[in-house]
C-alpha positions in Angstrom: -86.3 44.9 63.6 -83.9 45.8 66.8 -86.2 45.9 69.8 -86.4 48.8 71.7 -85.3 47.3 75.0 -82.2 46.2 73.5 -81.4 50.0 72.5 -82.5 51.3 75.7 -80.2 48.8 77.7 -77.4 49.6 75.5 -77.4 53.3 75.4 -78.9 54.1 78.4 -76.9 51.6 80.9 -74.2 49.5 79.4 -72.5 52.2 77.2 -72.8 55.1 80.1 -71.2 52.1 82.2 -68.5 51.6 79.9 -67.2 55.3 80.5 -66.6 54.7 84.4 -63.1 54.4 86.0 -62.4 50.5 86.3 -62.1 51.1 89.8 -65.5 52.1 90.2 -66.7 49.3 87.9 -64.9 47.0 90.2 -66.8 48.4 93.3 -70.1 47.5 91.5 -68.7 44.4 90.8 -68.2 43.2 94.5 -72.1 44.1 94.8 -73.2 42.3 91.6 -70.8 39.3 92.7 -72.8 39.2 96.0 -76.0 39.6 94.6 -75.2 36.8 91.9 -73.8 34.4 94.0 -76.2 34.3 97.0 -79.1 35.6 95.9 -79.8 35.1 92.4 -77.3 31.9 92.4 -77.2 32.5 88.6 -76.4 28.7 87.4 -74.9 27.4 90.7 -76.0 24.2 89.9 -74.2 23.7 86.5 -71.0 25.1 88.2 -71.4 23.0 91.2 -71.9 19.7 89.3 -69.3 20.6 86.6 -66.6 21.1 89.3 -67.1 18.0 91.3 -67.0 15.7 88.2 -63.5 17.8 87.0 -62.0 17.1 90.5 -63.7 14.6 92.3 -60.5 14.4 94.5 -61.2 17.6 96.2 -63.3 18.0 99.4 -66.5 20.3 99.0 -64.6 23.1 101.5 -62.1 23.3 98.1 -65.2 23.4 95.7 -67.0 25.9 97.1 -63.8 28.0 97.6 -62.9 27.5 93.8 -66.9 28.4 93.0 -66.7 31.5 94.8 -63.5 32.7 93.1 -65.1 31.6 89.8 -68.0 33.7 90.6 -65.8 36.7 91.6 -63.5 36.6 88.4 -66.9 36.0 86.1 -68.7 39.5 87.5 -65.4 40.8 87.1 -65.4 39.9 83.5 -68.9 40.8 83.0 -67.6 44.6 83.9 -64.2 44.2 81.9 -66.2 43.6 78.7 -68.6 46.4 79.2 -65.6 48.6 79.8 -64.3 46.9 76.6 -66.7 49.2 74.7 -65.1 52.2 75.0 -61.8 51.3 76.8 -58.9 53.3 75.2 -55.9 51.7 73.1 -53.7 53.2 75.8 -55.2 51.7 78.9 -55.9 48.3 77.1 -52.0 48.1 76.1 -51.1 49.0 80.0 -53.3 46.2 81.4 -52.2 43.9 78.6 -48.5 42.4 78.0 -47.1 39.2 76.0 -44.6 37.4 78.4 -42.5 35.6 75.6 -43.1 38.2 72.3 -39.6 36.6 71.1 -41.5 33.5 70.2 -43.9 35.5 67.7 -40.9 37.6 66.3 -39.4 34.4 65.3 -42.3 33.1 63.6 -42.8 35.9 61.6 -39.3 36.5 60.6 -39.6 32.9 59.4 -42.9 33.6 57.4 -45.1 31.3 59.1 -48.6 31.9 59.7 -50.1 31.2 62.7 -53.1 29.4 64.3 -53.3 30.3 68.2 -55.7 28.0 70.2 -57.5 28.9 73.3 -60.1 28.5 75.9 -62.4 30.8 77.5 -60.0 31.5 80.1 -59.6 34.9 81.8 -60.2 37.9 79.9 -60.3 37.1 76.1 -61.7 40.5 75.3 -58.4 42.6 76.3 -56.6 39.6 74.9 -58.6 40.7 71.5 -58.3 44.2 71.6 -54.5 44.2 72.7 -53.2 41.7 70.3 -53.3 43.6 67.0 -50.9 46.2 68.6 -48.4 43.8 70.5 -47.5 41.6 67.5 -46.3 42.4 64.1 -48.8 39.6 62.8 -52.3 40.7 60.7 -54.3 39.6 63.6 -58.0 37.5 63.1 -60.2 35.5 65.4 -63.0 33.4 64.4 -66.3 33.9 66.0 -69.9 32.7 65.6 -72.3 35.8 64.9 -74.9 36.3 67.8 -78.7 35.6 66.9 -79.5 38.9 68.3 -78.5 41.2 65.1 -78.1 44.5 67.4 -75.5 43.0 70.0 -73.9 41.1 67.2 -73.4 44.9 65.5 -72.0 45.9 69.2 -69.7 43.2 69.8 -68.1 43.1 66.4 -67.6 47.0 66.3 -66.2 46.7 69.8 -63.7 44.0 69.2 -62.5 45.3 65.9 -61.8 48.7 66.3 -58.1 48.2 67.4 -57.3 46.4 64.4 -58.7 42.8 65.1 -60.3 41.0 62.2 -63.1 38.9 62.8 -63.8 35.7 60.8 -67.3 34.5 60.9 -67.5 30.4 61.1 -69.3 30.2 57.5 -66.7 32.4 56.1 -63.4 29.9 57.1 -62.7 28.0 54.3 -63.0 30.9 51.8 -60.8 32.8 54.1 -57.8 30.2 54.3 -58.2 29.1 50.8 -57.7 32.7 49.4 -54.0 33.8 48.8 -52.3 36.5 50.4 -49.0 37.6 51.0 -49.9 39.0 54.4 -48.8 37.0 57.6 -51.5 36.0 59.6 -52.5 34.9 63.1 -55.9 33.7 63.5 -57.1 33.0 67.2 -59.7 30.1 67.4 -61.4 29.5 70.5 -61.8 25.8 71.2 -63.2 24.3 74.5 -67.1 24.6 73.8 -69.1 21.4 73.1 -68.4 20.3 69.2 -71.2 20.7 67.0 -70.6 17.7 65.2 -69.9 14.6 67.2 -69.1 11.9 65.1 -66.3 14.3 63.6 -65.0 15.3 66.9 -62.0 13.7 68.9 -62.4 12.5 72.0 -60.2 12.2 74.8 -60.4 12.6 78.8 -60.3 16.1 79.9 -60.8 17.1 83.3 -61.6 13.8 84.5 -64.3 13.0 81.8 -64.9 11.8 78.0 -64.8 15.1 76.1 -65.2 15.5 72.7 -63.5 18.4 70.6 -63.6 20.4 67.3 -60.9 19.1 65.0 -61.5 22.2 62.9 -58.2 24.2 64.4 -55.9 20.9 63.5 -57.2 20.0 60.4 -56.8 23.9 59.2 -53.1 24.0 60.4 -52.3 21.0 58.5 -53.9 21.6 55.3 -52.9 25.4 54.8 -49.5 24.6 57.0 -49.7 27.1 60.0 -47.6 26.9 62.9 -50.1 26.3 65.9 -49.4 27.9 69.2 -51.3 27.9 72.7 -52.1 30.9 73.6 -53.6 31.7 77.4 -53.6 35.2 79.6 -52.7 35.0 83.2 -54.3 37.5 86.0 -51.5 39.6 87.1 -53.9 41.4 89.6 -57.3 42.7 89.2 -57.6 44.1 85.7 -54.2 43.3 84.5 -53.3 40.2 82.5 -50.0 39.1 80.6 -50.3 36.5 77.4 -48.1 33.6 77.2 -47.8 31.6 73.9 -46.6 27.7 73.8 -45.6 25.9 70.6 -47.9 23.0 69.7 -46.7 22.1 66.4 -44.3 24.0 63.9 -44.9 21.4 61.6 -48.5 20.0 61.6 -48.6 17.9 58.1 -46.0 15.9 59.9 -48.5 14.8 62.8 -50.7 12.2 63.3 -54.5 13.0 63.3 -55.7 13.8 66.9 -51.9 14.8 68.1 -52.3 18.6 67.8 -55.5 18.3 69.6 -54.6 16.3 72.2 -51.3 18.5 73.3 -53.8 21.6 73.2 -56.1 19.8 75.6 -53.2 18.7 77.8 -52.0 22.3 78.2 -55.3 23.6 78.7 -56.2 20.9 81.2 -52.8 22.0 83.2 -53.8 25.5 83.0 -57.4 24.8 84.6 -56.0 22.6 87.2 -53.5 25.3 88.6 -56.1 28.0 88.4 -59.4 26.6 88.1 -61.3 29.4 89.1 -60.6 31.6 85.8 -62.4 29.0 83.7 -65.5 29.6 82.5 -67.4 26.8 84.4 -71.1 28.1 83.7 -71.7 26.3 80.5 -72.8 22.5 80.4 -69.7 21.5 78.4 -70.1 17.9 79.1 -73.7 17.4 77.8 -73.1 15.2 74.9 -71.7 11.9 75.1 -69.5 9.8 72.3 -72.0 8.5 69.3 -71.9 4.9 70.0 
């Protein structure tokens, strides 16, 4: 049963906010950022510890600068996500572009299905909304349904209304096994802690031993999907540019772990260049390699 509080929060607060222009939402974001960072101190200990471990070479002044930049971007992203509930196709396309569409066009012309691996970096909501209209591919994204059924439906409706199709994690194998003539691009976010530690691939990432879900690599090798690394660059507040990089055009010829290692190296380099845009508020290193 849907809680009345959930409906009130969405229909009285969040949805009306989504109709406000982003300029006004950014004004609110500045206020909320000040409160979140200085008074609420939302997950400040987690963020600080993650940054200290990831960048031991940086002094506390540099760490605090990244930390403040993260919260500024994080609160902006929350308001951009609220805006995503009602943003028009025209506006989201004005705010999102692909830097190198020629790579996708080349793969599409060669009848190559594609897996795009990416992290929780910059704005992945605008990414999801715009991609179906920016590429010739039929686009899909893997997602883990929320425990709250009401907000899961809100999120599902928001992300799919401009063409993105969502695949629940439990349906991954049936989806990839089904025969289809359409050319598919599947987005897989892969920077969370793996659920199966024994099956994870382990390497050093941001100065720490890190376990990775090997699903994207295994799916690419089994079903012959080209693997790309996808990320968005923040051009300015509210404007993003998506770029794709080749990881493997022939995944079946690679050794186990190669694709995952290349992906994590690219993600690490991206984070090191602009660390404030990664999602630092999660305990990403709470698990250790099984003995």
